[in-house]
DSSP file (Angstrom, degrees, kcal/mol; ACC not computed):
  #  RESIDUE AA STRUCTURE BP1 BP2  ACC     N-H-->O    O-->H-N    N-H-->O    O-->H-N    TCO  KAPPA ALPHA  PHI   PSI    X-CA   Y-CA   Z-CA
    1    1 A S              0   0    0      0, 0.0     2,-0.5     0, 0.0    55,-0.0   0.000 360.0 360.0 360.0 160.4   -9.1   -7.1   -6.0
    2    2 A S        +     0   0    0      2,-0.0    55,-2.3     0, 0.0    56,-0.4  -0.877 360.0 171.2-103.8 131.8   -6.0   -5.2   -7.1
    3    3 A N  E     -A   56   0A   0     -2,-0.5     2,-0.4    53,-0.2    53,-0.2  -0.891  24.6-139.3-133.2 161.8   -5.7   -1.6   -6.2
    4    4 A I  E     -A   55   0A   0     51,-2.2    51,-2.8    -2,-0.3     2,-0.4  -0.913  23.2-123.3-116.6 152.3   -3.2    1.2   -6.4
    5    5 A A  E     +A   54   0A   0     -2,-0.4    49,-0.2    49,-0.2    47,-0.0  -0.808  33.1 176.8 -94.0 134.8   -2.6    3.7   -3.7
    6    6 A A  E     -A   53   0A   0     47,-2.5    47,-2.7    -2,-0.4    -2,-0.0  -0.956  40.8 -85.4-133.3 152.6   -3.0    7.4   -4.7
    7    7 A P  E >   -A   52   0A   0      0, 0.0     3,-2.4     0, 0.0    45,-0.3  -0.301  35.8-126.4 -57.0 140.0   -2.7   10.6   -2.7
    8    8 A S  T 3  S+     0   0    0     43,-2.9    44,-0.1     1,-0.3     4,-0.1   0.643 107.9  69.1 -66.1 -12.2   -6.1   11.4   -1.1
    9    9 A T  T 3  S+     0   0    0     42,-0.3    -1,-0.3     2,-0.1     3,-0.1   0.568  76.9 110.2 -80.0  -8.0   -5.8   14.8   -2.7
   10   10 A M  S <  S-     0   0    0     -3,-2.4     2,-0.1     1,-0.1    -4,-0.1  -0.368  85.2 -97.0 -64.8 145.4   -6.3   13.2   -6.1
   11   11 A S        -     0   0    0      1,-0.1    -1,-0.1     2,-0.1    -2,-0.1  -0.414  27.3-150.8 -61.4 135.7   -9.6   13.9   -7.7
   12   12 A T        +     0   0    0     -2,-0.1     2,-0.3    -3,-0.1    -1,-0.1  -0.230  69.9  59.8-103.1  42.9  -12.1   11.1   -7.1
   13   13 A G        +     0   0    0      5,-0.1     2,-0.3     2,-0.0    -2,-0.1  -0.983  49.8 170.9-161.9 155.0  -14.0   11.5  -10.3
   14   14 A S    >   +     0   0    0     -2,-0.3     3,-3.1     0, 0.0     4,-0.4  -0.921  59.8  19.5-152.7 176.7  -13.7   11.4  -14.0
   15   15 A G  T 3  S-     0   0    0     -2,-0.3    -2,-0.0     1,-0.3     0, 0.0  -0.392 139.0 -11.2  58.8-123.8  -15.9   11.6  -17.0
   16   16 A D  T 3  S-     0   0    0     -2,-0.2    -1,-0.3     2,-0.1     3,-0.1   0.376  96.5-117.0 -90.3   6.1  -19.2   13.0  -15.8
   17   17 A G    <   +     0   0    0     -3,-3.1     2,-1.4     1,-0.2    -2,-0.1   0.776  57.4 156.6  72.5  26.6  -18.1   12.6  -12.1
   18   18 A T        +     0   0    0     -4,-0.4    19,-2.5     2,-0.0    20,-0.5  -0.610  13.3 135.3 -94.5  81.2  -20.8   10.2  -11.2
   19   19 A T  E     -B   36   0A   0     -2,-1.4     2,-0.3    17,-0.2    17,-0.2  -0.895  29.9-169.2-115.1 154.8  -19.4    8.3   -8.2
   20   20 A R  E     -B   35   0A   0     15,-2.5    15,-2.7    -2,-0.3     2,-0.3  -0.979  28.6-102.5-141.1 153.6  -21.5    7.6   -5.1
   21   21 A R  E     -B   34   0A   0     -2,-0.3    13,-0.2    13,-0.2    11,-0.0  -0.564  40.8-115.5 -73.8 136.9  -20.8    6.3   -1.6
   22   22 A K        -     0   0    0     11,-3.0    11,-0.3    -2,-0.3    -1,-0.1  -0.638  24.5-160.7 -75.8 118.2  -21.8    2.7   -1.2
   23   23 A P        +     0   0    0      0, 0.0     3,-0.3     0, 0.0    -1,-0.2   0.784  56.4  60.8 -75.2 -26.1  -24.6    2.7    1.4
   24   24 A F  S    S+     0   0    0      1,-0.3     3,-0.1     3,-0.0     0, 0.0  -0.977  92.2   7.4-166.8 163.1  -24.4   -0.9    2.4
   25   25 A P        -     0   0    0      0, 0.0     2,-0.3     0, 0.0    -1,-0.3   0.638  66.1-159.5 -81.1 132.5  -23.0   -3.3    3.5
   26   26 A A        -     0   0    0     -3,-0.3     3,-0.1     1,-0.2     6,-0.0  -0.560   8.7-161.7 -73.4 129.3  -19.9   -1.5    4.8
   27   27 A S  S    S+     0   0    0     -2,-0.3     2,-0.3     1,-0.2    -1,-0.2   0.620  79.6  18.7 -84.1 -13.0  -17.0   -3.9    5.3
   28   28 A S        -     0   0    0      3,-0.2     3,-0.4     1,-0.1    -1,-0.2  -0.974  57.1-147.3-156.6 138.0  -15.3   -1.3    7.5
   29   29 A T  S    S+     0   0    0     -2,-0.3    -1,-0.1     1,-0.2    -2,-0.0   0.639 102.5  63.8 -77.7 -13.4  -16.4    1.8    9.4
   30   30 A R  S    S+     0   0    0     17,-0.1    18,-2.4    -3,-0.0     2,-0.4   0.686  98.1  63.8 -81.6 -20.6  -12.9    3.2    8.6
   31   31 A L  E     - C   0  47A   0     -3,-0.4     2,-0.5    16,-0.2    -3,-0.2  -0.825  62.0-153.3-111.8 143.4  -13.5    3.3    4.9
   32   32 A H  E     - C   0  46A   0     14,-1.9    14,-3.3    -2,-0.4     2,-0.5  -0.970  22.0-153.0-103.1 127.8  -15.8    5.1    2.6
   33   33 A R  E     - C   0  45A   0     -2,-0.5   -11,-3.0   -11,-0.3     2,-0.4  -0.875   7.9-163.9-104.0 132.9  -16.3    3.1   -0.6
   34   34 A L  E     +BC  21  44A   0     10,-2.6     9,-2.6    -2,-0.5    10,-2.0  -0.948  10.7 176.9-117.9 136.6  -17.2    4.9   -3.8
   35   35 A S  E     -BC  20  42A   0    -15,-2.7   -15,-2.5    -2,-0.4     2,-0.3  -0.856  42.1 -78.5-132.2 166.9  -18.7    3.3   -6.8
   36   36 A C  E  >  -B   19   0A   0      5,-2.4     4,-1.9    -2,-0.3   -17,-0.2  -0.494  33.9-146.4 -65.4 127.5  -19.9    4.2  -10.3
   37   37 A A  T  4 S+     0   0    0    -19,-2.5    -1,-0.2    -2,-0.3   -18,-0.1   0.719  95.3  49.1 -69.5 -20.2  -23.4    5.7   -9.9
   38   38 A T  T  4 S+     0   0    0    -20,-0.5    -1,-0.2     3,-0.1   -19,-0.1   0.934 131.2   8.1 -84.5 -51.5  -24.4    4.2  -13.2
   39   39 A C  T  4 S-     0   0    0      2,-0.1    -2,-0.2     0, 0.0    -1,-0.0   0.583  91.7-120.5-112.2 -12.5  -23.2    0.6  -13.1
   40   40 A G     <  +     0   0    0     -4,-1.9    -3,-0.1     1,-0.3     3,-0.1   0.487  52.3 159.0  86.8   2.5  -22.1    0.1   -9.4
   41   41 A T        -     0   0    0     -6,-0.1    -5,-2.4     1,-0.1    -1,-0.3  -0.402  48.5-112.5 -60.7 127.9  -18.5   -0.8  -10.3
   42   42 A P  E     +C   35   0A   0      0, 0.0    -7,-0.3     0, 0.0    -1,-0.1  -0.434  46.6 163.8 -61.4 133.3  -16.3   -0.2   -7.2
   43   43 A V  E     +     0   0A   0     -9,-2.6    13,-2.4     1,-0.4     2,-0.3   0.741  53.2  14.7-118.6 -50.8  -13.9    2.7   -8.0
   44   44 A F  E     -CD  34  55A   0    -10,-2.0   -10,-2.6    11,-0.2     2,-0.4  -0.933  44.9-159.1-132.0 151.5  -12.4    4.0   -4.8
   45   45 A A  E     -CD  33  54A   0      9,-1.8     9,-3.0    -2,-0.3   -12,-0.2  -0.991  19.7-164.5-124.8 123.8  -11.9    3.1   -1.1
   46   46 A E  E     -C   32   0A   0    -14,-3.3   -14,-1.9    -2,-0.4     7,-0.2  -0.879   7.7-148.5-117.2  99.9  -11.1    6.2    1.0
   47   47 A P  E >   -C   31   0A   0      0, 0.0     3,-0.6     0, 0.0   -16,-0.2  -0.382   8.3-144.0 -64.8 144.0   -9.7    5.6    4.5
   48   48 A Q  T 3  S+     0   0    0    -18,-2.4   -17,-0.1     1,-0.2   -18,-0.0   0.552  95.0  46.0 -83.4  -8.0  -10.7    8.2    7.0
   49   49 A D  T 3  S+     0   0    0    -19,-0.3    -1,-0.2     3,-0.1   -18,-0.1   0.046 102.8  64.0-126.1  26.8   -7.4    8.1    8.8
   50   50 A G  S <  S-     0   0    0     -3,-0.6     0, 0.0     2,-0.2     0, 0.0  -0.956  74.1-119.7-148.9 167.1   -4.8    8.2    6.0
   51   51 A P  S    S+     0   0    0      0, 0.0   -43,-2.9     0, 0.0   -42,-0.3   0.309  88.4  74.7 -87.8   9.5   -3.3   10.3    3.2
   52   52 A W  E     -A    7   0A   0    -45,-0.3     2,-0.3   -44,-0.1    -2,-0.2  -0.840  56.7-158.9-123.7 155.9   -4.1    7.6    0.5
   53   53 A I  E     -A    6   0A   0    -47,-2.7   -47,-2.5    -2,-0.3     2,-0.5  -0.946  24.5-124.1-123.3 153.6   -7.1    6.3   -1.4
   54   54 A A  E     -AD   5  45A   0     -9,-3.0    -9,-1.8    -2,-0.3     2,-0.5  -0.855  22.8-162.4 -97.6 130.3   -7.3    2.9   -3.1
   55   55 A V  E     -AD   4  44A   0    -51,-2.8   -51,-2.2    -2,-0.5     2,-0.2  -0.957  23.3-119.1-114.5 125.9   -8.1    3.0   -6.8
   56   56 A A  E >   -A    3   0A   0    -13,-2.4     3,-1.9    -2,-0.5     4,-0.3  -0.456  14.9-141.7 -65.3 127.2   -9.4   -0.1   -8.5
   57   57 A L  G >  S+     0   0    0    -55,-2.3     3,-1.7     1,-0.3    -1,-0.2   0.819  97.8  67.6 -58.9 -31.4   -7.0   -1.1  -11.3
   58   58 A T  G 3  S+     0   0    0    -56,-0.4    -1,-0.3     1,-0.3    -2,-0.1   0.636  93.0  60.4 -67.1 -11.8   -9.9   -2.2  -13.5
   59   59 A T  G <  S+     0   0    0     -3,-1.9    -1,-0.3   -16,-0.1     2,-0.2   0.538  85.8  96.7 -90.9  -6.7  -11.0    1.4  -13.7
   60   60 A L  S <  S-     0   0    0     -3,-1.7    -3,-0.0    -4,-0.3     0, 0.0  -0.561  73.9-134.8 -86.0 146.8   -7.7    2.6  -15.3
   61   61 A D  S    S+     0   0    0      1,-0.3    -1,-0.1    -2,-0.2    -4,-0.0   0.882 102.8  15.9 -63.5 -38.4   -7.3    3.0  -19.1
   62   62 A D    >   +     0   0    0      1,-0.1     3,-1.9     2,-0.0    -1,-0.3  -0.629  65.5 168.8-138.2  77.1   -4.0    1.2  -19.0
   63   63 A P  G >  S+     0   0    0      0, 0.0     3,-1.3     0, 0.0    -1,-0.1   0.752  76.7  67.6 -63.1 -22.1   -3.4   -0.7  -15.8
   64   64 A A  G 3  S+     0   0    0      1,-0.3    -2,-0.0     3,-0.0     0, 0.0   0.635  83.0  75.1 -71.7 -12.5   -0.3   -2.4  -17.3
   65   65 A A  G <  S+     0   0    0     -3,-1.9     2,-0.3     2,-0.0    -1,-0.3   0.618  92.0  66.0 -73.5 -11.3    1.4    1.0  -17.3
   66   66 A L    <   -     0   0    0     -3,-1.3   -62,-0.0    -4,-0.2     0, 0.0  -0.767  65.8-161.2-108.8 154.4    1.9    0.6  -13.6
   67   67 A S        -     0   0    0     -2,-0.3    -3,-0.0     0, 0.0    -2,-0.0  -0.978  28.7-100.9-132.4 150.7    4.0   -1.8  -11.6
   68   68 A P        -     0   0    0      0, 0.0     3,-0.1     0, 0.0   -64,-0.1  -0.287  21.5-170.0 -70.4 153.1    3.7   -2.7   -7.9
   69   69 A G  S    S-     0   0    0      1,-0.4     2,-0.3    18,-0.1     0, 0.0   0.544  70.8 -13.4-113.0 -17.3    6.0   -1.3   -5.3
   70   70 A S        -     0   0    0     17,-0.2     2,-0.4     2,-0.0    -1,-0.4  -0.967  62.4-112.6-168.8 173.7    4.9   -3.5   -2.4
   71   71 A H  B     -e   89   0B   0     17,-2.3    19,-2.6    -2,-0.3     2,-0.3  -0.990  30.9-166.9-122.5 128.5    2.3   -6.0   -1.2
   72   72 A I        +     0   0    0     -2,-0.4    21,-0.2    17,-0.2    20,-0.1  -0.787  63.7  24.5-115.5 161.1    0.0   -5.1    1.7
   73   73 A W    >   +     0   0    0     19,-1.1     3,-1.8    17,-0.4    19,-0.2   0.817  65.9 152.2  59.1  35.2   -2.4   -7.1    3.8
   74   74 A V  G >   +     0   0    0     16,-2.2     3,-1.2    -3,-0.3    18,-0.1   0.685  60.8  75.0 -69.0 -15.0   -0.4  -10.3    3.1
   75   75 A S  G 3  S+     0   0    0     16,-1.6    -1,-0.3    15,-0.3    17,-0.1   0.696  97.9  48.5 -66.3 -16.4   -1.6  -11.6    6.5
   76   76 A S  G <  S+     0   0    0     -3,-1.8    -1,-0.2    15,-0.3    -2,-0.2   0.376  85.8 116.3-103.1   2.6   -5.0  -12.2    4.7
   77   77 A K  S <  S-     0   0    0     -3,-1.2     2,-0.1    -4,-0.1    -3,-0.0  -0.330  75.6 -96.5 -72.0 155.6   -3.7  -13.9    1.6
   78   78 A L    >   -     0   0    0      1,-0.1     3,-1.9     2,-0.0    -1,-0.1  -0.388  33.2-115.1 -68.0 149.6   -4.7  -17.5    0.9
   79   79 A A  T 3  S+     0   0    0      1,-0.3    -1,-0.1    -3,-0.1    -2,-0.1   0.806 114.9  52.4 -58.1 -32.1   -2.2  -20.1    2.1
   80   80 A W  T 3  S+     0   0    0      2,-0.1     2,-0.5     0, 0.0    -1,-0.3   0.483  82.3 109.6 -86.2  -1.3   -1.5  -21.2   -1.5
   81   81 A T    <   -     0   0    0     -3,-1.9     2,-0.5     2,-0.0    -4,-0.1  -0.648  54.4-160.7 -77.8 121.9   -0.7  -17.7   -2.7
   82   82 A L        -     0   0    0     -2,-0.5     2,-0.6     2,-0.0    -2,-0.1  -0.910  10.9-174.3-106.7 122.9    3.0  -17.4   -3.4
   83   83 A I        +     0   0    0     -2,-0.5     3,-0.1     1,-0.1   -12,-0.0  -0.924  23.2 147.9-116.1 104.4    4.5  -13.9   -3.6
   84   84 A D        +     0   0    0     -2,-0.6    -1,-0.1     1,-0.1    -2,-0.0  -0.100  29.9 111.2-130.9  36.8    8.1  -14.2   -4.7
   85   85 A D  S    S-     0   0    0      2,-0.1    -1,-0.1     3,-0.0    -2,-0.0   0.421  85.0-115.4 -93.3   2.4    8.8  -11.1   -6.6
   86   86 A G  S    S+     0   0    0      1,-0.3     3,-0.1    -3,-0.1    -2,-0.0   0.439  70.4 134.7  82.7  -1.5   11.2   -9.6   -4.0
   87   87 A L        -     0   0    0      1,-0.1    -1,-0.3   -17,-0.0   -17,-0.2  -0.458  67.4 -86.3 -78.5 154.9    9.0   -6.6   -3.2
   88   88 A P        -     0   0    0      0, 0.0   -17,-2.3     0, 0.0     2,-0.4  -0.288  43.1-153.2 -58.3 143.9    8.4   -5.6    0.4
   89   89 A Q  B     -e   71   0B   0    -19,-0.2   -17,-0.2    -3,-0.1     3,-0.1  -0.980   7.5-165.3-123.8 135.3    5.5   -7.4    2.1
   90   90 A Y        -     0   0    0    -19,-2.6   -16,-2.2    -2,-0.4   -17,-0.4  -0.973  22.0-140.1-122.8 131.6    3.4   -6.0    4.9
   91   91 A P  S    S+     0   0    0      0, 0.0   -16,-1.6     0, 0.0   -15,-0.3   0.863  91.2   4.8 -57.3 -36.6    1.1   -8.0    7.1
   92   92 A E  S    S-     0   0    0      1,-0.3   -19,-1.1   -19,-0.2   -18,-0.3  -0.499 113.8 -40.7-127.4-161.2   -1.4   -5.1    7.1
   93   93 A G              0   0    0    -21,-0.2    -1,-0.3    -2,-0.2   -22,-0.0  -0.212 360.0 360.0 -64.4 159.1   -1.6   -1.8    5.3
   94   94 A N              0   0    0     -4,-0.1    -1,-0.1    -3,-0.1   -22,-0.0   0.358 360.0 360.0-116.1 360.0    1.5    0.3    5.0
């Protein structure tokens, strides 16, 4: 999925504020995942050890208004994935 990083001080709710922590299965003990309580759509991933949260691009009104600044976790990309836009690439999170 495509996400943007936002300061962890950002509000993690909008509309009626119905997000919930995903109870299972956790892909990481380091992250809290929050999803829409109504439909289950993943909305946020909140690391417990960093100043950032990941916001799913699909939840934004205009995701095209943003552009990437780097690529993270490229060590996990598929072998046929080509990233040649000249932006910094990091094997893991930055």
